[in-house]
C-alpha positions as CSV (number, residue, x, y, z in Angstrom):
1,X,11.8,41.1,-11.9
2,X,12.8,40.4,-15.4
3,X,15.0,37.8,-16.8
4,X,17.3,37.3,-20.0
5,X,18.9,34.2,-20.5
6,X,21.8,33.3,-23.2
7,X,20.4,31.7,-26.3
8,X,20.9,28.0,-25.9
9,X,21.6,26.2,-29.2
10,X,20.3,22.8,-29.7
11,X,20.4,20.2,-32.8
12,X,17.1,18.4,-32.6
13,X,16.9,14.9,-33.7
14,X,13.5,13.7,-33.9
15,X,14.1,10.2,-33.6
16,X,16.5,9.8,-30.6
17,X,16.0,13.3,-28.9
18,X,19.4,13.5,-28.0
19,X,21.1,17.0,-27.3
20,X,24.4,17.8,-29.3
21,X,27.8,17.2,-27.5
22,X,28.1,21.1,-27.7
23,X,25.1,21.4,-25.4
24,X,26.1,18.7,-23.2
25,X,29.4,20.3,-22.7
26,X,28.2,23.6,-22.0
27,X,25.1,22.8,-19.8
28,X,25.5,19.3,-18.3
29,X,27.5,20.4,-15.2
30,X,26.6,24.3,-15.3
31,X,24.3,25.3,-12.8
32,X,21.6,27.4,-13.5
33,X,22.9,30.1,-11.1
34,X,25.8,30.3,-13.7
35,X,23.6,31.6,-16.3
36,X,22.0,34.0,-14.2
37,X,23.1,37.0,-11.8
38,X,21.6,39.5,-9.5
39,X,22.5,43.1,-9.2
40,X,22.4,44.8,-5.9
41,X,18.8,45.3,-6.0
42,X,18.0,41.7,-6.5
43,X,17.1,42.2,-10.1
44,X,17.8,39.0,-12.0
45,X,19.9,39.4,-15.6
46,X,21.6,37.4,-17.7
47,X,25.1,36.5,-16.8
48,X,26.5,37.5,-20.0
49,X,24.7,41.1,-19.8
50,X,22.4,39.9,-22.7
51,X,19.2,42.2,-23.4
52,X,15.6,40.5,-23.2
53,X,15.7,40.1,-27.1
54,X,18.6,37.4,-26.9
55,X,16.4,34.8,-24.9
56,X,14.2,32.4,-26.6
57,X,10.9,33.0,-24.9
58,X,9.6,35.7,-22.9
59,X,6.4,35.5,-20.8
60,X,3.8,37.9,-19.7
61,X,1.2,37.5,-17.3
62,X,-1.7,40.1,-17.5
63,X,0.9,42.2,-19.2
64,X,3.4,41.9,-16.5
65,X,6.7,40.0,-17.4
66,X,7.7,36.8,-15.7
67,X,11.1,35.5,-15.1
68,X,12.2,32.8,-17.9
69,X,15.1,30.4,-16.7
70,X,17.2,28.0,-18.8
71,X,17.9,24.5,-18.6
72,X,19.5,21.9,-20.7
73,X,16.0,20.3,-21.5
74,X,14.1,23.7,-22.2
75,X,13.2,26.9,-20.5
76,X,10.8,27.3,-17.6
77,X,8.8,29.9,-16.0
78,X,7.1,30.0,-12.6
79,X,4.0,32.1,-12.1
80,X,1.4,32.4,-9.5
81,X,-2.3,32.0,-10.1
82,X,-4.9,33.5,-7.7
83,X,-7.6,33.8,-10.2
84,X,-7.8,33.5,-14.0
85,X,-4.8,35.1,-16.1
86,X,-3.9,35.8,-19.6
87,X,-0.5,34.4,-20.7
88,X,1.3,35.6,-23.5
89,X,4.4,34.0,-24.8
90,X,6.9,35.5,-27.0
91,X,9.1,33.1,-29.2
92,X,12.1,34.3,-31.2
93,X,10.9,32.4,-34.5
94,X,7.6,32.6,-36.4
95,X,5.3,30.1,-34.8
96,X,3.3,27.7,-37.3
97,X,2.2,25.1,-34.7
98,X,1.9,24.8,-31.1
99,X,1.5,22.1,-28.6
100,X,0.4,22.6,-25.1
101,X,0.6,19.5,-23.0
102,X,-0.7,17.6,-21.4
103,X,-3.5,17.5,-23.8
104,X,-6.1,16.3,-21.4
105,X,-6.0,20.1,-20.1
106,X,-7.7,21.1,-23.0
107,X,-5.9,24.5,-22.8
108,X,-6.8,26.3,-25.9
109,X,-3.8,28.5,-27.2
110,X,-4.0,31.0,-30.1
111,X,-0.7,32.1,-31.9
112,X,0.0,35.1,-34.3
113,X,3.4,35.5,-35.6
114,X,5.7,34.9,-32.8
115,X,3.4,35.4,-29.9
116,X,1.0,32.8,-28.2
117,X,-1.8,33.7,-26.1
118,X,-3.9,31.5,-23.6
119,X,-6.1,31.9,-20.5
120,X,-5.3,29.8,-17.4
121,X,-8.2,29.3,-15.0
122,X,-6.6,27.0,-12.9
123,X,-3.3,25.9,-11.4
124,X,-1.2,23.8,-14.1
125,X,2.0,22.2,-15.1
126,X,2.6,22.8,-18.9
127,X,4.8,21.7,-21.8
128,X,4.5,24.3,-24.4
129,X,6.3,23.2,-27.8
130,X,6.5,25.6,-30.7
131,X,6.7,23.9,-34.3
132,X,7.0,20.5,-33.0
133,X,10.5,21.1,-31.3
134,X,10.7,19.0,-28.4
135,X,14.1,19.7,-27.6
136,X,13.3,23.3,-26.6
137,X,9.9,23.6,-25.0
138,X,8.8,26.0,-22.5
139,X,7.7,24.5,-19.1
140,X,5.0,26.8,-17.5
141,X,4.3,26.2,-13.7
142,X,1.2,27.9,-12.2
143,X,0.9,27.6,-8.7
144,X,-1.6,29.0,-6.1
145,X,0.0,31.2,-3.6
146,X,1.4,29.3,-1.0
147,X,0.8,29.6,2.9
148,X,2.9,32.2,4.2
149,X,5.8,31.2,6.4
150,X,7.4,33.8,8.7
151,X,11.4,34.1,8.3
152,X,11.5,34.2,12.1
153,X,9.7,31.2,12.7
154,X,11.5,28.6,14.8
155,X,13.5,25.8,12.9
156,X,13.3,27.7,9.4
157,X,16.1,28.3,7.2
158,X,14.5,31.1,5.1
159,X,15.9,32.2,1.4
160,X,14.4,35.3,0.3
161,X,13.4,36.2,-3.2
162,X,15.7,38.3,-5.1
163,X,18.9,36.5,-4.4
164,X,20.9,33.7,-5.5
165,X,22.4,31.8,-2.4
166,X,25.5,29.2,-2.6
167,X,24.2,27.4,0.2
168,X,26.0,23.8,-0.1
169,X,24.8,21.1,2.0
170,X,21.9,22.0,4.2
171,X,21.1,19.5,6.9
172,X,18.1,19.3,8.7
173,X,17.2,17.8,12.1
174,X,14.0,17.2,14.1
175,X,11.2,20.1,13.5
176,X,13.2,22.0,11.0
177,X,12.4,23.3,7.6
178,X,13.8,25.1,4.6
179,X,11.5,27.8,2.8
180,X,12.6,29.0,-0.5
181,X,10.6,31.9,-1.3
182,X,9.5,32.6,-5.0
183,X,12.1,34.5,-6.9
184,X,15.1,33.0,-4.9
185,X,17.6,30.4,-6.2
186,X,19.5,28.1,-3.8
187,X,22.5,26.5,-5.3
188,X,23.0,23.5,-3.0
189,X,21.3,20.2,-1.4
190,X,19.4,19.2,1.5
191,X,19.6,16.0,3.5
192,X,18.4,14.6,6.9
193,X,18.8,11.5,8.6
194,X,16.7,9.8,11.4
195,X,14.7,13.0,11.6
196,X,11.0,13.7,12.0
197,X,8.8,16.7,11.1
198,X,10.9,18.1,8.3
199,X,9.8,20.4,5.5
200,X,11.1,21.7,2.3
201,X,8.5,24.6,1.3
202,X,8.2,27.6,-1.0
203,X,8.0,28.4,-4.6
204,X,11.6,29.0,-5.5
205,X,14.3,27.1,-7.1
206,X,16.8,24.5,-5.8
207,X,19.7,24.2,-8.0
208,X,21.4,21.1,-7.3
209,X,23.5,20.8,-10.6
210,X,26.7,20.9,-8.5
211,X,25.7,18.1,-6.2
212,X,25.2,14.4,-6.2
213,X,21.7,15.0,-5.4
214,X,19.3,17.5,-4.7
215,X,17.6,16.0,-1.5
216,X,18.5,12.7,0.5
217,X,16.5,11.4,3.2
218,X,17.0,8.3,5.2
219,X,15.0,6.9,7.9
220,X,12.9,10.2,8.2
221,X,9.3,10.6,9.3
222,X,6.7,13.2,8.4
223,X,8.6,14.4,5.6
224,X,7.1,17.1,3.2
225,X,8.4,18.5,0.1
226,X,6.1,21.1,-1.2
227,X,5.9,23.9,-4.0
228,X,9.5,24.4,-5.0
229,X,11.3,23.5,-8.4
230,X,14.4,21.5,-8.6
231,X,16.8,21.6,-11.2
232,X,19.8,19.5,-11.7
233,X,22.4,18.5,-14.1
234,X,25.3,15.9,-13.6
235,X,25.1,12.4,-12.6
236,X,23.1,11.0,-10.0
237,X,19.7,10.7,-8.8
238,X,17.8,13.7,-7.7
239,X,15.8,12.9,-4.8
240,X,16.8,10.1,-2.8
241,X,14.0,9.1,0.0
242,X,15.2,5.8,1.8
243,X,13.4,3.8,4.4
244,X,11.0,6.7,5.4
245,X,7.5,6.8,6.8
246,X,4.7,9.3,6.3
247,X,6.1,11.2,3.3
248,X,4.1,13.8,1.3
249,X,5.7,15.3,-2.0
250,X,3.0,17.9,-3.3
251,X,3.3,20.3,-6.2
252,X,7.0,19.8,-6.9
253,X,8.5,20.3,-10.1
254,X,11.8,18.6,-11.3
255,X,13.8,19.2,-14.3
256,X,17.0,17.0,-14.6
257,X,19.3,16.0,-17.6
258,X,22.3,14.0,-16.3
259,X,23.1,10.4,-16.2
260,X,21.1,8.3,-14.1
261,X,18.9,11.3,-13.3
262,X,15.9,9.5,-11.4
263,X,13.4,12.2,-10.5
264,X,11.9,10.7,-7.3
265,X,13.3,7.3,-5.9
266,X,11.3,5.7,-3.1
267,X,13.6,3.1,-1.7
268,X,12.1,0.8,1.5
269,X,9.3,3.7,2.2
270,X,5.9,3.3,3.3
271,X,3.0,5.7,3.8
272,X,4.0,8.1,0.9
273,X,1.8,10.4,-1.3
274,X,3.3,11.8,-4.3
275,X,0.7,14.3,-5.5
276,X,0.6,17.3,-8.3
277,X,4.3,16.5,-9.4
278,X,6.1,17.3,-12.7
279,X,9.0,15.4,-13.8
280,X,11.1,16.0,-16.9
281,X,14.1,14.0,-16.5
282,X,16.5,11.4,-18.4
283,X,15.8,8.1,-16.3
284,X,13.2,6.5,-14.2
285,X,10.8,9.3,-13.3
286,X,9.2,8.1,-10.2
287,X,10.5,4.6,-8.9
288,X,9.8,2.0,-6.2
289,X,13.0,-0.4,-4.9
290,X,13.5,-2.2,-1.8
291,X,17.1,-2.1,-2.0
292,X,20.2,-0.2,-3.1
293,X,23.5,1.3,-2.0
294,X,23.4,-1.0,1.2
295,X,20.0,0.1,2.2
296,X,16.9,-2.4,2.3
297,X,13.2,-2.1,3.3
298,X,10.0,-3.2,2.3
299,X,7.7,-0.9,0.3
300,X,4.0,-0.4,1.1
301,X,1.0,2.0,0.9
302,X,2.2,4.5,-1.9
303,X,0.0,6.9,-3.8
304,X,1.2,8.7,-6.8
305,X,-1.6,10.7,-8.2
306,X,-2.3,13.8,-10.4
307,X,1.0,14.0,-11.9
308,X,2.7,15.2,-15.2
309,X,5.7,13.0,-16.6
310,X,8.1,13.3,-19.5
311,X,11.1,10.8,-19.2
312,X,13.9,11.0,-21.7
313,X,16.1,8.3,-23.2
314,X,16.8,6.0,-20.4
315,X,14.7,4.3,-17.8
316,X,10.7,4.3,-17.4
317,X,8.1,6.6,-16.3
318,X,6.4,4.7,-13.4
319,X,8.8,2.1,-12.5
320,X,8.8,-0.7,-9.9
321,X,12.2,-2.1,-9.9
322,X,14.8,-3.7,-10.8
323,X,16.0,-3.9,-7.3
324,X,13.4,-5.9,-5.6
325,X,15.2,-8.0,-2.6
326,X,13.0,-8.3,0.3
327,X,9.7,-9.3,1.5
328,X,7.2,-7.2,-0.3
329,X,6.1,-4.2,-2.5
330,X,2.3,-3.8,-1.9
331,X,-0.8,-1.6,-1.9
332,X,0.5,0.9,-4.7
333,X,-1.9,3.1,-6.3
334,X,-1.0,5.3,-9.6
335,X,-3.9,7.4,-10.5
336,X,-4.9,10.5,-13.0
337,X,-1.4,10.7,-14.3
338,X,-0.4,12.4,-17.8
339,X,2.7,10.8,-19.3
340,X,3.2,13.2,-22.2
341,X,6.2,11.4,-23.6
342,X,8.3,8.5,-22.8
343,X,11.7,8.6,-25.1
344,X,14.4,5.8,-25.8
345,X,17.8,5.0,-27.4
346,X,19.4,2.2,-28.9
347,X,19.7,-0.7,-28.0
348,X,16.4,-1.2,-26.7
349,X,16.1,-2.1,-22.9
350,X,12.4,-2.6,-21.6
351,X,11.9,1.2,-21.2
352,X,8.3,1.8,-20.6
353,X,5.5,4.1,-19.5
354,X,4.2,1.8,-17.0
355,X,6.9,-0.6,-15.7
356,X,7.5,-3.7,-13.2
357,X,10.9,-5.2,-13.5
358,X,11.4,-7.6,-10.6
359,X,15.0,-9.1,-10.3
360,X,14.8,-9.9,-6.6
361,X,12.9,-12.3,-4.2
362,X,10.1,-9.8,-3.2
363,X,6.4,-10.4,-3.4
364,X,4.9,-7.5,-5.5
365,X,1.1,-7.5,-5.2
366,X,-1.8,-5.1,-4.9
367,X,-0.6,-2.5,-7.5
368,X,-3.3,-0.6,-9.3
369,X,-3.0,1.9,-12.5
370,X,-6.0,4.1,-13.1
371,X,-6.8,6.8,-15.3
372,X,-3.4,6.5,-17.2
373,X,-3.1,8.8,-20.4
374,X,0.1,8.3,-22.4
375,X,0.5,10.6,-25.2
376,X,3.7,9.1,-26.5
377,X,5.7,5.9,-25.6
378,X,8.6,5.5,-27.8
379,X,9.6,2.0,-26.6
380,X,7.0,0.0,-24.8
381,X,4.0,0.9,-23.5
382,X,3.5,-1.7,-20.6
383,X,6.4,-4.0,-19.6
384,X,5.8,-6.2,-16.7
385,X,8.6,-9.0,-16.3
386,X,10.4,-11.2,-13.9
387,X,14.0,-10.6,-15.0
388,X,17.1,-12.6,-14.2
389,X,20.0,-10.0,-13.5
390,X,22.2,-11.1,-10.7
391,X,23.6,-7.7,-9.7
392,X,20.1,-6.5,-8.9
393,X,18.8,-9.6,-7.0
394,X,18.7,-13.4,-6.8
395,X,15.2,-13.7,-8.4
396,X,12.4,-16.0,-7.0
397,X,10.0,-13.1,-6.6
398,X,6.4,-13.0,-7.6
399,X,4.0,-10.5,-9.2
400,X,0.2,-10.7,-8.6
401,X,-3.0,-9.0,-8.2
402,X,-2.1,-6.0,-10.7
403,X,-5.0,-3.8,-11.9
404,X,-4.7,-1.7,-15.1
405,X,-8.0,0.4,-15.4
406,X,-8.8,3.1,-18.1
407,X,-5.5,3.3,-19.6
408,X,-5.3,5.5,-22.6
409,X,-2.3,5.6,-25.4
410,X,-3.3,8.8,-27.5
411,X,-0.6,9.2,-30.0
412,X,2.6,8.6,-30.8
413,X,4.2,5.4,-32.6
414,X,2.7,2.1,-32.1
415,X,4.0,1.1,-29.0
416,X,4.2,-2.7,-28.0
417,X,3.7,-4.4,-24.5
418,X,5.1,-7.2,-22.6
419,X,3.5,-9.0,-19.7
420,X,5.9,-11.9,-19.1
421,X,6.6,-14.5,-16.2
422,X,8.8,-17.4,-16.0
423,X,7.8,-20.9,-16.5
424,X,8.3,-21.3,-12.7
425,X,6.7,-18.3,-11.8
426,X,3.9,-17.0,-13.7
427,X,2.4,-13.4,-13.3
428,X,-1.0,-14.0,-11.6
429,X,-4.3,-12.2,-11.7
430,X,-3.2,-9.3,-14.0
431,X,-6.6,-7.5,-14.7
432,X,-7.1,-5.1,-17.7
433,X,-10.1,-3.0,-17.7
434,X,-10.5,-0.5,-20.6
435,X,-7.5,-0.3,-22.1
436,X,-7.9,2.3,-25.2
437,X,-5.2,2.1,-27.9
438,X,-5.5,5.0,-30.0
439,X,-9.3,4.8,-30.0
440,X,-9.5,1.3,-30.2
441,X,-10.5,-0.7,-27.0
442,X,-8.3,-3.9,-26.5
443,X,-10.8,-6.4,-24.7
444,X,-8.7,-10.0,-25.1
445,X,-5.4,-11.7,-25.7
446,X,-6.1,-11.8,-29.6
447,X,-6.8,-8.0,-29.9
448,X,-3.6,-7.1,-27.8
449,X,-1.1,-9.3,-29.8
450,X,-2.4,-7.6,-33.0
451,X,-1.1,-4.5,-31.4
452,X,2.2,-6.3,-30.6
453,X,1.5,-7.5,-27.2
454,X,3.5,-10.4,-25.8
455,X,2.0,-12.2,-23.0
456,X,3.6,-15.0,-21.7
457,X,3.4,-17.0,-18.4
458,X,0.8,-14.9,-17.3
459,X,-2.9,-14.8,-16.3
460,X,-4.4,-11.9,-17.8
461,X,-8.1,-11.2,-17.4
462,X,-9.5,-8.6,-19.8
463,X,-12.5,-6.5,-19.2
C-alpha cells in the first residue's frame, strides 16, 4: 500500500510553537480520513489525487514503501519490525540537520541531499525532526507484530486492513473487543460502562477528530488498550478512563491537537499500568485526578513506564491534579520515561515536565519518579504546589513521601522549578537523589537556588 498526503503548510515560531490560523482552520476539526481515500482495491491515496511527490515525507523499509499519514502536529508512519530493518526517509527539502528523539535511544541517522538513512534493531517510538523544524516532524512507530486475532472470534468487532470505516460510536459490553488491523482507519469513538474484560487491540488507526473523545471507560474492570494509534483534533480529552480497576495501556500512540486534548486521563482509578506509550498532544499528557464531571474516586497503584512524551503549549507532561478532592492518591511510580519536550505560552501557568498541583483535600503520598529524561522544558522542570483554586477543590490536602531519583534535564533553556507548600501545610519528606541539570548534579538547596529553584514550606532531602 502507498500513501500520498496533501502538503500541509505551517508557519513555525521557535518560541511559541504555535500553528498558524490557516492550519488550525484547515485541520483542527478535519479528521484524518478526510485527507485520505481508498480505491475499490483498498489502496490508500490522497483525497485530492496528489502524487507521491506532493507529500512532505516518504518512507521505505528495506526498500518497500510505507504509509505516511498527516496530522496537524506532523506526519506519522507505522511500521512492523520482527528483525533489524533499514529505514529510508525522503524529505521534500535539502537536509542540513536531523534530530532523532528520544536521544536516549542513541539511534544513528545519516543524511545526504533529501534522504535520511538509519537502522532500527528494536521497536521504537521516534520523533524525527528535519532542519530543526519542530512544527513538522515525522513520528515513526516501529512495532513488533501483534498476536493474531480471528475476525470470527466471539465478541470481536474486527476492522480489516485497506479500508476506512465510518464507525461512529462503538459500545462495548462484557467480554467484547475491538480489533483494528494494521492498514485500517476507523473514524469513531469507543466506550463502555460497568463492563469487564474489554479490549482495544491491533495496529490500525482510531480517528476520533469528529468526536468529543476517542475512548471513554467508566467503572470498568480488566480493560486493555494495546497497539493502536489514536489521532484527534477538536476540543476534549482523548482517553477518559474513570473509576476503573485493573487497566493495562500498552504500546499505545496518541497524537492530539485540539483544546483540552489531554492524552490519558486516569480519574479515580486503581491498579493501572501505562507502558510503552507515545503521547504528542496540546494539554496534560498523562494525568491523575480524583474528581471531575461529577465522577469521584481515589487513586492508587499506578505505574507509568517506558513512555515517550511531547506535550504542547498547555498543561503538563506527567500531572497529578488539579482536581484532588477525595481521600487519597497513593502508590504511583513513573519510571524510565523520555519527555522530549514540554512547550508553553503566555501567560505562564505552572506548566511543567513533572507536576503535582493539589487544589483538593486528598492525601497525596508515596509518589516516585525514577530515571526520567527531559530534553527541553520551556516553562518549569518540576512544579509541586498546594494551590487554592475553588473551582477545582476546597484545599486542605497534603503532599508527602515523594521520591525523585535519576532525573536528567539534558537540554533546552534553563528551566526553573517550584516545590512549594503552604505555611499551614508543608510538603513533607521530598527526597531528591541524583538530579542532573545539564551535566551538573544538584545536591543541596543552595545549588538548586542557583538553578532557579523556589523551595518554600517544603522539606527537601538531597542525596
